[in-house]
mmCIF file as Biopython writes it, N, C-alpha, C and O atoms, coordinates in Angstrom:
data_model
#
loop_
_atom_site.group_PDB
_atom_site.id
_atom_site.type_symbol
_atom_site.label_atom_id
_atom_site.label_alt_id
_atom_site.label_comp_id
_atom_site.label_asym_id
_atom_site.label_entity_id
_atom_site.label_seq_id
_atom_site.pdbx_PDB_ins_code
_atom_site.Cartn_x
_atom_site.Cartn_y
_atom_site.Cartn_z
_atom_site.occupancy
_atom_site.B_iso_or_equiv
_atom_site.auth_seq_id
_atom_site.auth_asym_id
_atom_site.pdbx_PDB_model_num
ATOM 1   N N  . MET A ? 1  ? 46.463 4.861  -91.016  1.0 0.0 1  A 1 
ATOM 2   C CA . MET A ? 1  ? 46.876 5.644  -89.881  1.0 0.0 1  A 1 
ATOM 3   C C  . MET A ? 1  ? 47.709 6.819  -90.357  1.0 0.0 1  A 1 
ATOM 4   O O  . MET A ? 1  ? 48.549 6.682  -91.246  1.0 0.0 1  A 1 
ATOM 5   N N  . LEU A ? 2  ? 47.472 7.955  -89.766  1.0 0.0 2  A 1 
ATOM 6   C CA . LEU A ? 2  ? 48.268 9.133  -90.061  1.0 0.0 2  A 1 
ATOM 7   C C  . LEU A ? 2  ? 49.573 9.083  -89.294  1.0 0.0 2  A 1 
ATOM 8   O O  . LEU A ? 2  ? 49.647 8.454  -88.238  1.0 0.0 2  A 1 
ATOM 9   N N  . PRO A ? 3  ? 50.598 9.732  -89.803  1.0 0.0 3  A 1 
ATOM 10  C CA . PRO A ? 3  ? 51.842 9.776  -89.025  1.0 0.0 3  A 1 
ATOM 11  C C  . PRO A ? 3  ? 51.632 10.577 -87.751  1.0 0.0 3  A 1 
ATOM 12  O O  . PRO A ? 3  ? 50.959 11.607 -87.769  1.0 0.0 3  A 1 
ATOM 13  N N  . PRO A ? 4  ? 52.201 10.114 -86.649  1.0 0.0 4  A 1 
ATOM 14  C CA . PRO A ? 4  ? 51.998 10.815 -85.381  1.0 0.0 4  A 1 
ATOM 15  C C  . PRO A ? 4  ? 52.698 12.166 -85.365  1.0 0.0 4  A 1 
ATOM 16  O O  . PRO A ? 4  ? 53.763 12.333 -85.960  1.0 0.0 4  A 1 
ATOM 17  N N  . VAL A ? 5  ? 52.096 13.120 -84.683  1.0 0.0 5  A 1 
ATOM 18  C CA . VAL A ? 5  ? 52.683 14.444 -84.559  1.0 0.0 5  A 1 
ATOM 19  C C  . VAL A ? 5  ? 53.822 14.407 -83.552  1.0 0.0 5  A 1 
ATOM 20  O O  . VAL A ? 5  ? 54.865 15.029 -83.753  1.0 0.0 5  A 1 
ATOM 21  N N  . ARG A ? 6  ? 53.612 13.674 -82.469  1.0 0.0 6  A 1 
ATOM 22  C CA . ARG A ? 6  ? 54.626 13.553 -81.420  1.0 0.0 6  A 1 
ATOM 23  C C  . ARG A ? 6  ? 54.847 12.078 -81.093  1.0 0.0 6  A 1 
ATOM 24  O O  . ARG A ? 6  ? 54.002 11.224 -81.363  1.0 0.0 6  A 1 
ATOM 25  N N  . CYS A ? 7  ? 56.013 11.811 -80.501  1.0 0.0 7  A 1 
ATOM 26  C CA . CYS A ? 7  ? 56.307 10.464 -80.034  1.0 0.0 7  A 1 
ATOM 27  C C  . CYS A ? 7  ? 55.305 10.098 -78.957  1.0 0.0 7  A 1 
ATOM 28  O O  . CYS A ? 7  ? 54.978 10.926 -78.107  1.0 0.0 7  A 1 
ATOM 29  N N  . PHE A ? 8  ? 54.814 8.870  -78.981  1.0 0.0 8  A 1 
ATOM 30  C CA . PHE A ? 8  ? 53.806 8.436  -78.017  1.0 0.0 8  A 1 
ATOM 31  C C  . PHE A ? 8  ? 54.350 8.381  -76.591  1.0 0.0 8  A 1 
ATOM 32  O O  . PHE A ? 8  ? 53.593 8.567  -75.638  1.0 0.0 8  A 1 
ATOM 33  N N  . THR A ? 9  ? 55.637 8.131  -76.433  1.0 0.0 9  A 1 
ATOM 34  C CA . THR A ? 9  ? 56.219 7.945  -75.114  1.0 0.0 9  A 1 
ATOM 35  C C  . THR A ? 9  ? 56.800 9.230  -74.529  1.0 0.0 9  A 1 
ATOM 36  O O  . THR A ? 9  ? 56.441 9.619  -73.418  1.0 0.0 9  A 1 
ATOM 37  N N  . CYS A ? 10 ? 57.694 9.893  -75.265  1.0 0.0 10 A 1 
ATOM 38  C CA . CYS A ? 10 ? 58.401 11.040 -74.705  1.0 0.0 10 A 1 
ATOM 39  C C  . CYS A ? 10 ? 57.807 12.380 -75.118  1.0 0.0 10 A 1 
ATOM 40  O O  . CYS A ? 10 ? 58.075 13.390 -74.466  1.0 0.0 10 A 1 
ATOM 41  N N  . GLY A ? 11 ? 57.017 12.419 -76.172  1.0 0.0 11 A 1 
ATOM 42  C CA . GLY A ? 11 ? 56.377 13.651 -76.592  1.0 0.0 11 A 1 
ATOM 43  C C  . GLY A ? 11 ? 57.200 14.524 -77.527  1.0 0.0 11 A 1 
ATOM 44  O O  . GLY A ? 11 ? 56.805 15.654 -77.815  1.0 0.0 11 A 1 
ATOM 45  N N  . LYS A ? 12 ? 58.334 14.026 -78.005  1.0 0.0 12 A 1 
ATOM 46  C CA . LYS A ? 12 ? 59.163 14.800 -78.919  1.0 0.0 12 A 1 
ATOM 47  C C  . LYS A ? 12 ? 58.438 14.949 -80.264  1.0 0.0 12 A 1 
ATOM 48  O O  . LYS A ? 12 ? 57.892 13.971 -80.774  1.0 0.0 12 A 1 
ATOM 49  N N  . PRO A ? 13 ? 58.424 16.150 -80.845  1.0 0.0 13 A 1 
ATOM 50  C CA . PRO A ? 13 ? 57.778 16.339 -82.150  1.0 0.0 13 A 1 
ATOM 51  C C  . PRO A ? 13 ? 58.522 15.575 -83.245  1.0 0.0 13 A 1 
ATOM 52  O O  . PRO A ? 13 ? 59.714 15.794 -83.459  1.0 0.0 13 A 1 
ATOM 53  N N  . ILE A ? 14 ? 57.817 14.678 -83.936  1.0 0.0 14 A 1 
ATOM 54  C CA . ILE A ? 14 ? 58.425 13.926 -85.034  1.0 0.0 14 A 1 
ATOM 55  C C  . ILE A ? 14 ? 57.549 13.937 -86.279  1.0 0.0 14 A 1 
ATOM 56  O O  . ILE A ? 14 ? 57.944 13.375 -87.300  1.0 0.0 14 A 1 
ATOM 57  N N  . GLY A ? 15 ? 56.394 14.546 -86.230  1.0 0.0 15 A 1 
ATOM 58  C CA . GLY A ? 15 ? 55.442 14.462 -87.316  1.0 0.0 15 A 1 
ATOM 59  C C  . GLY A ? 15 ? 55.674 15.433 -88.448  1.0 0.0 15 A 1 
ATOM 60  O O  . GLY A ? 15 ? 55.080 15.275 -89.514  1.0 0.0 15 A 1 
ATOM 61  N N  . GLY A ? 16 ? 56.494 16.408 -88.264  1.0 0.0 16 A 1 
ATOM 62  C CA . GLY A ? 16 ? 56.703 17.409 -89.307  1.0 0.0 16 A 1 
ATOM 63  C C  . GLY A ? 16 ? 57.727 16.964 -90.317  1.0 0.0 16 A 1 
ATOM 64  O O  . GLY A ? 16 ? 57.540 15.970 -91.019  1.0 0.0 16 A 1 
ATOM 65  N N  . LYS A ? 17 ? 58.788 17.693 -90.384  1.0 0.0 17 A 1 
ATOM 66  C CA . LYS A ? 17 ? 59.824 17.440 -91.382  1.0 0.0 17 A 1 
ATOM 67  C C  . LYS A ? 17 ? 60.580 16.143 -91.134  1.0 0.0 17 A 1 
ATOM 68  O O  . LYS A ? 17 ? 61.055 15.516 -92.081  1.0 0.0 17 A 1 
ATOM 69  N N  . ILE A ? 18 ? 60.698 15.731 -89.879  1.0 0.0 18 A 1 
ATOM 70  C CA . ILE A ? 18 ? 61.471 14.524 -89.566  1.0 0.0 18 A 1 
ATOM 71  C C  . ILE A ? 18 ? 60.823 13.295 -90.197  1.0 0.0 18 A 1 
ATOM 72  O O  . ILE A ? 18 ? 61.509 12.504 -90.845  1.0 0.0 18 A 1 
ATOM 73  N N  . PHE A ? 19 ? 59.523 13.122 -90.020  1.0 0.0 19 A 1 
ATOM 74  C CA . PHE A ? 19 ? 58.848 11.942 -90.552  1.0 0.0 19 A 1 
ATOM 75  C C  . PHE A ? 19 ? 58.866 11.934 -92.083  1.0 0.0 19 A 1 
ATOM 76  O O  . PHE A ? 19 ? 59.128 10.901 -92.699  1.0 0.0 19 A 1 
ATOM 77  N N  . GLN A ? 20 ? 58.590 13.074 -92.686  1.0 0.0 20 A 1 
ATOM 78  C CA . GLN A ? 20 ? 58.573 13.146 -94.149  1.0 0.0 20 A 1 
ATOM 79  C C  . GLN A ? 20 ? 59.949 12.873 -94.740  1.0 0.0 20 A 1 
ATOM 80  O O  . GLN A ? 20 ? 60.071 12.150 -95.728  1.0 0.0 20 A 1 
ATOM 81  N N  . GLU A ? 21 ? 60.981 13.447 -94.138  1.0 0.0 21 A 1 
ATOM 82  C CA . GLU A ? 21 ? 62.341 13.223 -94.620  1.0 0.0 21 A 1 
ATOM 83  C C  . GLU A ? 21 ? 62.744 11.765 -94.436  1.0 0.0 21 A 1 
ATOM 84  O O  . GLU A ? 21 ? 63.377 11.182 -95.316  1.0 0.0 21 A 1 
ATOM 85  N N  . PHE A ? 22 ? 62.384 11.171 -93.299  1.0 0.0 22 A 1 
ATOM 86  C CA . PHE A ? 22 ? 62.692 9.773  -93.049  1.0 0.0 22 A 1 
ATOM 87  C C  . PHE A ? 22 ? 62.024 8.876  -94.093  1.0 0.0 22 A 1 
ATOM 88  O O  . PHE A ? 22 ? 62.682 8.018  -94.682  1.0 0.0 22 A 1 
ATOM 89  N N  . GLN A ? 23 ? 60.740 9.064  -94.322  1.0 0.0 23 A 1 
ATOM 90  C CA . GLN A ? 23 ? 60.019 8.245  -95.299  1.0 0.0 23 A 1 
ATOM 91  C C  . GLN A ? 23 ? 60.602 8.393  -96.706  1.0 0.0 23 A 1 
ATOM 92  O O  . GLN A ? 23 ? 60.773 7.405  -97.420  1.0 0.0 23 A 1 
ATOM 93  N N  . ARG A ? 24 ? 60.899 9.606  -97.089  1.0 0.0 24 A 1 
ATOM 94  C CA . ARG A ? 24 ? 61.428 9.871  -98.435  1.0 0.0 24 A 1 
ATOM 95  C C  . ARG A ? 24 ? 62.776 9.173  -98.640  1.0 0.0 24 A 1 
ATOM 96  O O  . ARG A ? 24 ? 63.005 8.545  -99.674  1.0 0.0 24 A 1 
ATOM 97  N N  . ARG A ? 25 ? 63.653 9.287  -97.661  1.0 0.0 25 A 1 
ATOM 98  C CA . ARG A ? 25 ? 64.992 8.722  -97.807  1.0 0.0 25 A 1 
ATOM 99  C C  . ARG A ? 25 ? 64.989 7.200  -97.729  1.0 0.0 25 A 1 
ATOM 100 O O  . ARG A ? 25 ? 65.763 6.547  -98.429  1.0 0.0 25 A 1 
ATOM 101 N N  . VAL A ? 26 ? 64.134 6.629  -96.894  1.0 0.0 26 A 1 
ATOM 102 C CA . VAL A ? 26 ? 64.060 5.174  -96.793  1.0 0.0 26 A 1 
ATOM 103 C C  . VAL A ? 26 ? 63.464 4.585  -98.066  1.0 0.0 26 A 1 
ATOM 104 O O  . VAL A ? 26 ? 63.892 3.522  -98.515  1.0 0.0 26 A 1 
ATOM 105 N N  . GLN A ? 27 ? 62.481 5.263  -98.650  1.0 0.0 27 A 1 
ATOM 106 C CA . GLN A ? 27 ? 61.893 4.773  -99.904  1.0 0.0 27 A 1 
ATOM 107 C C  . GLN A ? 27 ? 62.895 4.818  -101.053 1.0 0.0 27 A 1 
ATOM 108 O O  . GLN A ? 27 ? 62.779 4.051  -102.009 1.0 0.0 27 A 1 
ATOM 109 N N  . ARG A ? 28 ? 63.876 5.710  -100.964 1.0 0.0 28 A 1 
ATOM 110 C CA . ARG A ? 28 ? 64.932 5.756  -101.982 1.0 0.0 28 A 1 
ATOM 111 C C  . ARG A ? 28 ? 65.965 4.657  -101.791 1.0 0.0 28 A 1 
ATOM 112 O O  . ARG A ? 28 ? 66.817 4.450  -102.654 1.0 0.0 28 A 1 
ATOM 113 N N  . GLY A ? 29 ? 65.896 3.941  -100.651 1.0 0.0 29 A 1 
ATOM 114 C CA . GLY A ? 29 ? 66.777 2.809  -100.449 1.0 0.0 29 A 1 
ATOM 115 C C  . GLY A ? 29 ? 67.872 3.014  -99.416  1.0 0.0 29 A 1 
ATOM 116 O O  . GLY A ? 29 ? 68.744 2.157  -99.281  1.0 0.0 29 A 1 
ATOM 117 N N  . GLU A ? 30 ? 67.857 4.111  -98.688  1.0 0.0 30 A 1 
ATOM 118 C CA . GLU A ? 30 ? 68.876 4.340  -97.673  1.0 0.0 30 A 1 
ATOM 119 C C  . GLU A ? 30 ? 68.595 3.496  -96.437  1.0 0.0 30 A 1 
ATOM 120 O O  . GLU A ? 30 ? 67.461 3.078  -96.205  1.0 0.0 30 A 1 
ATOM 121 N N  . ASP A ? 31 ? 69.621 3.254  -95.656  1.0 0.0 31 A 1 
ATOM 122 C CA . ASP A ? 31 ? 69.507 2.473  -94.427  1.0 0.0 31 A 1 
ATOM 123 C C  . ASP A ? 31 ? 68.765 3.288  -93.367  1.0 0.0 31 A 1 
ATOM 124 O O  . ASP A ? 31 ? 69.171 4.411  -93.070  1.0 0.0 31 A 1 
ATOM 125 N N  . PRO A ? 32 ? 67.677 2.744  -92.784  1.0 0.0 32 A 1 
ATOM 126 C CA . PRO A ? 32 ? 66.908 3.499  -91.786  1.0 0.0 32 A 1 
ATOM 127 C C  . PRO A ? 32 ? 67.741 3.945  -90.584  1.0 0.0 32 A 1 
ATOM 128 O O  . PRO A ? 32 ? 67.537 5.044  -90.069  1.0 0.0 32 A 1 
ATOM 129 N N  . LYS A ? 33 ? 68.677 3.107  -90.133  1.0 0.0 33 A 1 
ATOM 130 C CA . LYS A ? 33 ? 69.517 3.480  -88.988  1.0 0.0 33 A 1 
ATOM 131 C C  . LYS A ? 33 ? 70.358 4.707  -89.306  1.0 0.0 33 A 1 
ATOM 132 O O  . LYS A ? 33 ? 70.466 5.623  -88.491  1.0 0.0 33 A 1 
ATOM 133 N N  . LYS A ? 34 ? 70.944 4.722  -90.474  1.0 0.0 34 A 1 
ATOM 134 C CA . LYS A ? 34 ? 71.783 5.846  -90.883  1.0 0.0 34 A 1 
ATOM 135 C C  . LYS A ? 34 ? 70.953 7.120  -91.019  1.0 0.0 34 A 1 
ATOM 136 O O  . LYS A ? 34 ? 71.393 8.197  -90.618  1.0 0.0 34 A 1 
ATOM 137 N N  . VAL A ? 35 ? 69.756 6.996  -91.581  1.0 0.0 35 A 1 
ATOM 138 C CA . VAL A ? 35 ? 68.877 8.159  -91.754  1.0 0.0 35 A 1 
ATOM 139 C C  . VAL A ? 35 ? 68.483 8.731  -90.402  1.0 0.0 35 A 1 
ATOM 140 O O  . VAL A ? 35 ? 68.527 9.946  -90.212  1.0 0.0 35 A 1 
ATOM 141 N N  . MET A ? 36 ? 68.094 7.870  -89.452  1.0 0.0 36 A 1 
ATOM 142 C CA . MET A ? 36 ? 67.710 8.362  -88.127  1.0 0.0 36 A 1 
ATOM 143 C C  . MET A ? 36 ? 68.879 8.997  -87.402  1.0 0.0 36 A 1 
ATOM 144 O O  . MET A ? 36 ? 68.698 9.986  -86.692  1.0 0.0 36 A 1 
ATOM 145 N N  . ASP A ? 37 ? 70.079 8.448  -87.566  1.0 0.0 37 A 1 
ATOM 146 C CA . ASP A ? 37 ? 71.259 9.053  -86.954  1.0 0.0 37 A 1 
ATOM 147 C C  . ASP A ? 37 ? 71.524 10.443 -87.527  1.0 0.0 37 A 1 
ATOM 148 O O  . ASP A ? 37 ? 71.856 11.365 -86.782  1.0 0.0 37 A 1 
ATOM 149 N N  . GLU A ? 38 ? 71.380 10.601 -88.841  1.0 0.0 38 A 1 
ATOM 150 C CA . GLU A ? 38 ? 71.606 11.893 -89.479  1.0 0.0 38 A 1 
ATOM 151 C C  . GLU A ? 38 ? 70.519 12.908 -89.126  1.0 0.0 38 A 1 
ATOM 152 O O  . GLU A ? 38 ? 70.784 14.109 -89.080  1.0 0.0 38 A 1 
ATOM 153 N N  . LEU A ? 39 ? 69.303 12.434 -88.877  1.0 0.0 39 A 1 
ATOM 154 C CA . LEU A ? 39 ? 68.213 13.323 -88.469  1.0 0.0 39 A 1 
ATOM 155 C C  . LEU A ? 39 ? 68.225 13.587 -86.958  1.0 0.0 39 A 1 
ATOM 156 O O  . LEU A ? 39 ? 67.363 14.298 -86.441  1.0 0.0 39 A 1 
ATOM 157 N N  . LYS A ? 40 ? 69.202 13.015 -86.260  1.0 0.0 40 A 1 
ATOM 158 C CA . LYS A ? 40 ? 69.386 13.198 -84.814  1.0 0.0 40 A 1 
ATOM 159 C C  . LYS A ? 40 ? 68.201 12.688 -83.995  1.0 0.0 40 A 1 
ATOM 160 O O  . LYS A ? 40 ? 67.800 13.305 -83.008  1.0 0.0 40 A 1 
ATOM 161 N N  . VAL A ? 41 ? 67.647 11.549 -84.422  1.0 0.0 41 A 1 
ATOM 162 C CA . VAL A ? 41 ? 66.617 10.867 -83.648  1.0 0.0 41 A 1 
ATOM 163 C C  . VAL A ? 41 ? 67.357 9.836  -82.805  1.0 0.0 41 A 1 
ATOM 164 O O  . VAL A ? 41 ? 67.762 8.791  -83.316  1.0 0.0 41 A 1 
ATOM 165 N N  . LYS A ? 42 ? 67.535 10.124 -81.510  1.0 0.0 42 A 1 
ATOM 166 C CA . LYS A ? 42 ? 68.389 9.304  -80.666  1.0 0.0 42 A 1 
ATOM 167 C C  . LYS A ? 42 ? 67.625 8.367  -79.744  1.0 0.0 42 A 1 
ATOM 168 O O  . LYS A ? 42 ? 68.115 7.283  -79.427  1.0 0.0 42 A 1 
ATOM 169 N N  . ARG A ? 43 ? 66.450 8.757  -79.313  1.0 0.0 43 A 1 
ATOM 170 C CA . ARG A ? 43 ? 65.702 7.941  -78.354  1.0 0.0 43 A 1 
ATOM 171 C C  . ARG A ? 43 ? 65.093 6.729  -79.043  1.0 0.0 43 A 1 
ATOM 172 O O  . ARG A ? 43 ? 64.600 6.821  -80.168  1.0 0.0 43 A 1 
ATOM 173 N N  . TYR A ? 44 ? 65.133 5.599  -78.358  1.0 0.0 44 A 1 
ATOM 174 C CA . TYR A ? 44 ? 64.612 4.373  -78.963  1.0 0.0 44 A 1 
ATOM 175 C C  . TYR A ? 44 ? 63.110 4.430  -79.138  1.0 0.0 44 A 1 
ATOM 176 O O  . TYR A ? 44 ? 62.570 3.779  -80.031  1.0 0.0 44 A 1 
ATOM 177 N N  . CYS A ? 45 ? 62.412 5.205  -78.294  1.0 0.0 45 A 1 
ATOM 178 C CA . CYS A ? 45 ? 60.954 5.288  -78.450  1.0 0.0 45 A 1 
ATOM 179 C C  . CYS A ? 45 ? 60.607 6.034  -79.745  1.0 0.0 45 A 1 
ATOM 180 O O  . CYS A ? 45 ? 59.684 5.638  -80.457  1.0 0.0 45 A 1 
ATOM 181 N N  . CYS A ? 46 ? 61.332 7.096  -80.050  1.0 0.0 46 A 1 
ATOM 182 C CA . CYS A ? 46 ? 61.090 7.851  -81.286  1.0 0.0 46 A 1 
ATOM 183 C C  . CYS A ? 46 ? 61.470 7.019  -82.507  1.0 0.0 46 A 1 
ATOM 184 O O  . CYS A ? 46 ? 60.787 7.061  -83.530  1.0 0.0 46 A 1 
ATOM 185 N N  . ARG A ? 47 ? 62.552 6.269  -82.396  1.0 0.0 47 A 1 
ATOM 186 C CA . ARG A ? 47 ? 62.978 5.405  -83.502  1.0 0.0 47 A 1 
ATOM 187 C C  . ARG A ? 47 ? 61.905 4.350  -83.790  1.0 0.0 47 A 1 
ATOM 188 O O  . ARG A ? 47 ? 61.624 4.046  -84.950  1.0 0.0 47 A 1 
ATOM 189 N N  . THR A ? 48 ? 61.313 3.796  -82.736  1.0 0.0 48 A 1 
ATOM 190 C CA . THR A ? 48 ? 60.273 2.787  -82.902  1.0 0.0 48 A 1 
ATOM 191 C C  . THR A ? 48 ? 59.055 3.360  -83.609  1.0 0.0 48 A 1 
ATOM 192 O O  . THR A ? 48 ? 58.472 2.709  -84.476  1.0 0.0 48 A 1 
ATOM 193 N N  . VAL A ? 49 ? 58.670 4.577  -83.241  1.0 0.0 49 A 1 
ATOM 194 C CA . VAL A ? 49 ? 57.515 5.216  -83.879  1.0 0.0 49 A 1 
ATOM 195 C C  . VAL A ? 49 ? 57.793 5.432  -85.367  1.0 0.0 49 A 1 
ATOM 196 O O  . VAL A ? 49 ? 56.925 5.171  -86.200  1.0 0.0 49 A 1 
ATOM 197 N N  . LEU A ? 50 ? 58.988 5.904  -85.707  1.0 0.0 50 A 1 
ATOM 198 C CA . LEU A ? 50 ? 59.320 6.130  -87.115  1.0 0.0 50 A 1 
ATOM 199 C C  . LEU A ? 50 ? 59.322 4.833  -87.907  1.0 0.0 50 A 1 
ATOM 200 O O  . LEU A ? 50 ? 58.828 4.793  -89.034  1.0 0.0 50 A 1 
ATOM 201 N N  . LEU A ? 51 ? 59.868 3.782  -87.335  1.0 0.0 51 A 1 
ATOM 202 C CA . LEU A ? 51 ? 59.958 2.511  -88.054  1.0 0.0 51 A 1 
ATOM 203 C C  . LEU A ? 51 ? 58.621 1.794  -88.186  1.0 0.0 51 A 1 
ATOM 204 O O  . LEU A ? 51 ? 58.396 1.078  -89.162  1.0 0.0 51 A 1 
ATOM 205 N N  . SER A ? 52 ? 57.738 1.977  -87.218  1.0 0.0 52 A 1 
ATOM 206 C CA . SER A ? 52 ? 56.514 1.177  -87.203  1.0 0.0 52 A 1 
ATOM 207 C C  . SER A ? 52 ? 55.288 1.873  -87.791  1.0 0.0 52 A 1 
ATOM 208 O O  . SER A ? 52 ? 54.232 1.250  -87.904  1.0 0.0 52 A 1 
ATOM 209 N N  . THR A ? 53 ? 55.401 3.130  -88.161  1.0 0.0 53 A 1 
ATOM 210 C CA . THR A ? 53 ? 54.250 3.842  -88.695  1.0 0.0 53 A 1 
ATOM 211 C C  . THR A ? 53 ? 53.993 3.439  -90.145  1.0 0.0 53 A 1 
ATOM 212 O O  . THR A ? 53 ? 54.892 3.492  -90.984  1.0 0.0 53 A 1 
ATOM 213 N N  . VAL A ? 54 ? 52.770 3.040  -90.422  1.0 0.0 54 A 1 
ATOM 214 C CA . VAL A ? 54 ? 52.351 2.694  -91.775  1.0 0.0 54 A 1 
ATOM 215 C C  . VAL A ? 54 ? 51.304 3.721  -92.195  1.0 0.0 54 A 1 
ATOM 216 O O  . VAL A ? 54 ? 50.262 3.851  -91.554  1.0 0.0 54 A 1 
ATOM 217 N N  . VAL A ? 55 ? 51.582 4.438  -93.260  1.0 0.0 55 A 1 
ATOM 218 C CA . VAL A ? 55 ? 50.672 5.484  -93.726  1.0 0.0 55 A 1 
ATOM 219 C C  . VAL A ? 55 ? 49.665 4.861  -94.690  1.0 0.0 55 A 1 
ATOM 220 O O  . VAL A ? 55 ? 50.028 4.394  -95.770  1.0 0.0 55 A 1 
ATOM 221 N N  . LEU A ? 56 ? 48.391 4.862  -94.282  1.0 0.0 56 A 1 
ATOM 222 C CA . LEU A ? 56 ? 47.335 4.240  -95.078  1.0 0.0 56 A 1 
ATOM 223 C C  . LEU A ? 56 ? 46.349 5.251  -95.659  1.0 0.0 56 A 1 
ATOM 224 O O  . LEU A ? 56 ? 45.353 4.861  -96.267  1.0 0.0 56 A 1 
ATOM 225 N N  . VAL A ? 57 ? 46.610 6.522  -95.480  1.0 0.0 57 A 1 
ATOM 226 C CA . VAL A ? 57 ? 45.672 7.548  -95.922  1.0 0.0 57 A 1 
ATOM 227 C C  . VAL A ? 57 ? 45.452 7.485  -97.433  1.0 0.0 57 A 1 
ATOM 228 O O  . VAL A ? 57 ? 44.319 7.600  -97.901  1.0 0.0 57 A 1 
ATOM 229 N N  . ASP A ? 58 ? 46.520 7.303  -98.188  1.0 0.0 58 A 1 
ATOM 230 C CA . ASP A ? 58 ? 46.384 7.254  -99.647  1.0 0.0 58 A 1 
ATOM 231 C C  . ASP A ? 58 ? 45.628 6.015  -100.109 1.0 0.0 58 A 1 
ATOM 232 O O  . ASP A ? 58 ? 44.979 6.047  -101.154 1.0 0.0 58 A 1 
ATOM 233 N N  . ASP A ? 59 ? 45.698 4.927  -99.350  1.0 0.0 59 A 1 
ATOM 234 C CA . ASP A ? 59 ? 44.971 3.710  -99.713  1.0 0.0 59 A 1 
ATOM 235 C C  . ASP A ? 59 ? 43.486 3.808  -99.377  1.0 0.0 59 A 1 
ATOM 236 O O  . ASP A ? 59 ? 42.649 3.250  -100.087 1.0 0.0 59 A 1 
ATOM 237 N N  . ILE A ? 60 ? 43.158 4.512  -98.301  1.0 0.0 60 A 1 
ATOM 238 C CA . ILE A ? 60 ? 41.775 4.595  -97.833  1.0 0.0 60 A 1 
ATOM 239 C C  . ILE A ? 60 ? 40.999 5.727  -98.498  1.0 0.0 60 A 1 
ATOM 240 O O  . ILE A ? 60 ? 39.786 5.617  -98.673  1.0 0.0 60 A 1 
ATOM 241 N N  . ALA A ? 61 ? 41.662 6.794  -98.865  1.0 0.0 61 A 1 
ATOM 242 C CA . ALA A ? 61 ? 41.008 7.999  -99.378  1.0 0.0 61 A 1 
ATOM 243 C C  . ALA A ? 61 ? 40.081 7.753  -100.577 1.0 0.0 61 A 1 
ATOM 244 O O  . ALA A ? 61 ? 39.004 8.348  -100.617 1.0 0.0 61 A 1 
ATOM 245 N N  . PRO A ? 62 ? 40.437 6.914  -101.550 1.0 0.0 62 A 1 
ATOM 246 C CA . PRO A ? 62 ? 39.518 6.715  -102.685 1.0 0.0 62 A 1 
ATOM 247 C C  . PRO A ? 62 ? 38.179 6.083  -102.301 1.0 0.0 62 A 1 
ATOM 248 O O  . PRO A ? 62 ? 37.208 6.209  -103.047 1.0 0.0 62 A 1 
ATOM 249 N N  . TYR A ? 63 ? 38.111 5.410  -101.158 1.0 0.0 63 A 1 
ATOM 250 C CA . TYR A ? 63 ? 36.891 4.725  -100.764 1.0 0.0 63 A 1 
ATOM 251 C C  . TYR A ? 63 ? 35.999 5.561  -99.856  1.0 0.0 63 A 1 
ATOM 252 O O  . TYR A ? 63 ? 34.889 5.150  -99.518  1.0 0.0 63 A 1 
ATOM 253 N N  . HIS A ? 64 ? 36.479 6.721  -99.466  1.0 0.0 64 A 1 
ATOM 254 C CA . HIS A ? 64 ? 35.706 7.580  -98.577  1.0 0.0 64 A 1 
ATOM 255 C C  . HIS A ? 64 ? 34.721 8.383  -99.422  1.0 0.0 64 A 1 
ATOM 256 O O  . HIS A ? 64 ? 35.100 9.010  -100.410 1.0 0.0 64 A 1 
ATOM 257 N N  . SER A ? 65 ? 33.480 8.354  -99.027  1.0 0.0 65 A 1 
ATOM 258 C CA . SER A ? 65 ? 32.449 9.097  -99.750  1.0 0.0 65 A 1 
ATOM 259 C C  . SER A ? 65 ? 32.101 10.369 -98.998  1.0 0.0 65 A 1 
ATOM 260 O O  . SER A ? 65 ? 31.823 10.342 -97.799  1.0 0.0 65 A 1 
ATOM 261 N N  . PHE A ? 66 ? 32.120 11.460 -99.703  1.0 0.0 66 A 1 
ATOM 262 C CA . PHE A ? 66 ? 31.741 12.736 -99.114  1.0 0.0 66 A 1 
ATOM 263 C C  . PHE A ? 66 ? 30.303 13.110 -99.433  1.0 0.0 66 A 1 
ATOM 264 O O  . PHE A ? 66 ? 29.879 14.228 -99.140  1.0 0.0 66 A 1 
ATOM 265 N N  . ASN A ? 67 ? 29.551 12.202 -100.023 1.0 0.0 67 A 1 
ATOM 266 C CA . ASN A ? 67 ? 28.154 12.447 -100.360 1.0 0.0 67 A 1 
ATOM 267 C C  . ASN A ? 67 ? 27.277 12.030 -99.196  1.0 0.0 67 A 1 
ATOM 268 O O  . ASN A ? 67 ? 26.993 10.848 -99.001  1.0 0.0 67 A 1 
ATOM 269 N N  . PHE A ? 68 ? 26.862 13.004 -98.439  1.0 0.0 68 A 1 
ATOM 270 C CA . PHE A ? 68 ? 25.994 12.727 -97.309  1.0 0.0 68 A 1 
ATOM 271 C C  . PHE A ? 68 ? 24.543 12.932 -97.725  1.0 0.0 68 A 1 
ATOM 272 O O  . PHE A ? 68 ? 24.234 13.846 -98.489  1.0 0.0 68 A 1 
ATOM 273 N N  . PRO A ? 69 ? 23.646 12.072 -97.216  1.0 0.0 69 A 1 
ATOM 274 C CA . PRO A ? 69 ? 22.235 12.191 -97.616  1.0 0.0 69 A 1 
ATOM 275 C C  . PRO A ? 69 ? 21.564 13.432 -97.087  1.0 0.0 69 A 1 
ATOM 276 O O  . PRO A ? 69 ? 20.382 13.654 -97.349  1.0 0.0 69 A 1 
#
């Protein structure tokens, strides 16, 4: 699944710099709550989208064939 461009519930844009910064900082070991507070993500619906998104594009891409008959 690709990261969402906007929150599914409220429509706030979260797919640009916010999602990338959140993923980068959490992978470095920072607390997700602290990161979201610093990025000013206040709504619980947006927080849920950030926490629950699993990026599978890098796992699926090697198996996609672009050779069409």
